[in-house]
N, C-alpha and C positions, 0 to 999 in steps of 0.2 A: 696364287691363282693368276694375278696380273702378269707375272713373268711367264707363266705357261702359255697364256693366250698370246702374248706378244711374240714369244718364240715360235709358236705354231704359225704365226703370220709371217715372221721375218725369215725363218729358215728356208721355206720354199722359194721365196723371192731371191734370197742369197744364192741358193744352188742354181736357180735358173740363170742368174747373172753369170755364175761360174761357168756353166755349160756354154753360155753364149759367147763370153769374152775370151776364154782360153784358146779356142781354135784361131781366133783373130790374132791374139798375141803370139801364138805359135807361128803363124804365117809371117807376122812382122819380124820375128827373130830369124826366120829363114831367108828373108829377102833384104833385110836391113843390116847395116854395120852395127856392131854392139855398142858403139859410142852414142848411138841414138836410142837405145833401148829404154832409157829412163824417161824419155818424153812420152812413151806409151805407159810405162810402168807406174809412174806417179799418179796420174788420174785414175788408172785402173785400181790401184790400191786404195785410193781415197774412197772410191765408190764401194769397195769391199767393206770398208769400215762403216760408211754411212748406211749401207743396206743392212748391216749387222746391228744397227741402232747406236752407233758410236760416233761422237764428234772427236776430233783429234786436236790437241793443243801442244804446240812446241815451245820450249824455252832453250836458251843456249844457241850458240852459233854453229851453223852447218859448215864443216871444213871446206875450204876451197879446193876444188878438184885439181887445180893446177899444181898444188903443193903435195899431192899424194905420191905414192899410194898410201892407203891407211888400212889398219886392222880395226874394224868396227866391232866392239864387244858389247853385247846386249843381254840384259837379264831376260829370262824366259818365263813369262807368266801365263801365256795363252796362245791359242792359234792366231789371235789378232796381231801378235807381235810382228810377224812377217810383213803384214800389210801396213802397219803403223810406220815401221822404218822405211818401207817402200814409198810412203807418201813424201819423203823428204830428201832422200839421197839424190843428188843432182848430177850424178855421173855413173858410168858403168861400174858395178860392183858385183862380184860373184860371192858364193857362199859355200860352206861345207854342210852337207845335209846327210842324214842317215840314208843308207842305200834303199831302204824299204820305200822311200818316197818315189823312187824311180819305177816301181812296179805298179803304181796307181795309174789307171787309164787316163790318158790325156795329160794329167798333171805331170806324170813321169816324162812324157815326151817334151813338154814345155821346159822342165828342169834341165833335161839333157841339152836341148837346143840352146837354152839360155847360157849354159856353161857352168851350171852348178856342179860342184865336186862331190861325188858320193863317198861315203865313209862306212866301212864295216866295223861297227862298234864291238862286235863279238870276236874279232880277229885282230890281235895287236899288230901283227906284221902288215896286214892290209891297211889298218888304220894309219900306221906310220907312213905307208906309201901315199895315202891321201894327203897327209900333212906335207909331204915332200912336194906334191903337185901344187899345193897352195903356196909353198915357199917359192917355187919356180915361177908361179904366176906373179908374185910380188916382185921378185928380183929381175926376172927376164922380161916380163910383159908390162910391168908397172901397173898391175891390176890390184885394186883394193879388195879385201876379203871381209866378209861378214860372218861372225861366229857367235854362238851362244855358249859362253864358257861353262855354264852349269851342265850343258849337255842334254838336258831334257827340261820339260815344263815343271814349274814348281807345283807341288801338290797342295800347298797351303797358302800360296801367295807371297811367302817370305823368300828372301834371297838364299839360294842353295849353295852347296859347296862348288867352288870353281875347280874344274879339272885343268890339268897342266898343258893340254895339247896346244891351245891358242898361245900360250906363253913360250912354248918351245919355238913356235913360228916366229914370235917377236924376237926372241934371243938369237935365232939363226939368221934373221933378215935385217934386224935393226929398224923395222917398220914403225911408223908413228901409230900409237894406240889411241883410239877414240872411244872412251866409255860412253855408252848410250843407255840411259836409265828409263825404263818404261814403268809407269804406275797407273793402275786402273784397269789393266787388261784382264787381270785375274777376276776382278769383280764383274767384268763384262761377260766372261765365259771361262769358268774354271775347268780344270782337267776332269773333275769328277761329276760335273753337272752338265747336262745337255742344254739347259735353258740359258737364254741370254738375258742380260740386264742392261737396260738403256742407260747411257751415261757418257762420260768424257774420259778418254784415255790420254794421259799426259806423257810426253816424250821429252827428255832433256839430253841435249848434247853437251857433255862435260868438256873441260879443257883438254886439248891434245897432250898426250904424254910422249914427248920426244925421246929418242933412244939415248940421249945423253943423261936422262934421268934413271935409266935402268941398265945401261951398258955394262956396269961393273958389279951387278948383283946377280944372284942365282935365278933360275926359272921360278923357284918357289917364292923368292923375294919379289919378282915382277908380279906374280899372281897376287900376293898379299897386298902389295902397294896398289894395284889396280882395284882389287876388291874394296879397299878402303874408300876409294873414290865413289863407289856405288853406295856404300854404307853412309857416307857423309850426306848424300842427297836423300836417301831413303829415310834417314833419321831426321 
């Protein structure tokens, strides 16, 4: 009962904030250089978490932007994940997101203007094309990429199967991998329940995996090695 009451109060506030802040952020992306986007994004994401009843606590060191680019790999527990990671990234980073996001009113326009890379998960050829765009962003533009290697939100809060797309990018570019582990977001808002639970979401930046650690192993080997980093923290 308490969760229901809290959710009925917080959701309208959260959506009002969403409707109010997204047009401002969209304008910011249109008139500002992308290297400044994070100055707006970080406080915006913090308030998305706060208005959703969540405090955010970080452990581990945030990578130095000057030493990038990076491939940030994050476990996917909840819709809060995007905002939690957004609280802490201190430089421009783009992401790969399912193309359906681009059809949402306003949210889609923001995603496009920001530089998010759409991916068609139902068409292998088009999906591979999106991965190539991400690789070019890393190699040519020195842009960091954010991905959820599970591909979708966890249905039970546990770590899911890692798909190989992110690790093909790593193999083809030699980019530095940053495992980012989120814990508590599933409890805050699970995929199967509309209600929110007040609490704290923890985010841990694990040690950087340099390409000399995976240069001579297969894509599957990189995937398994990286997943072990998540399991070490979760356990």
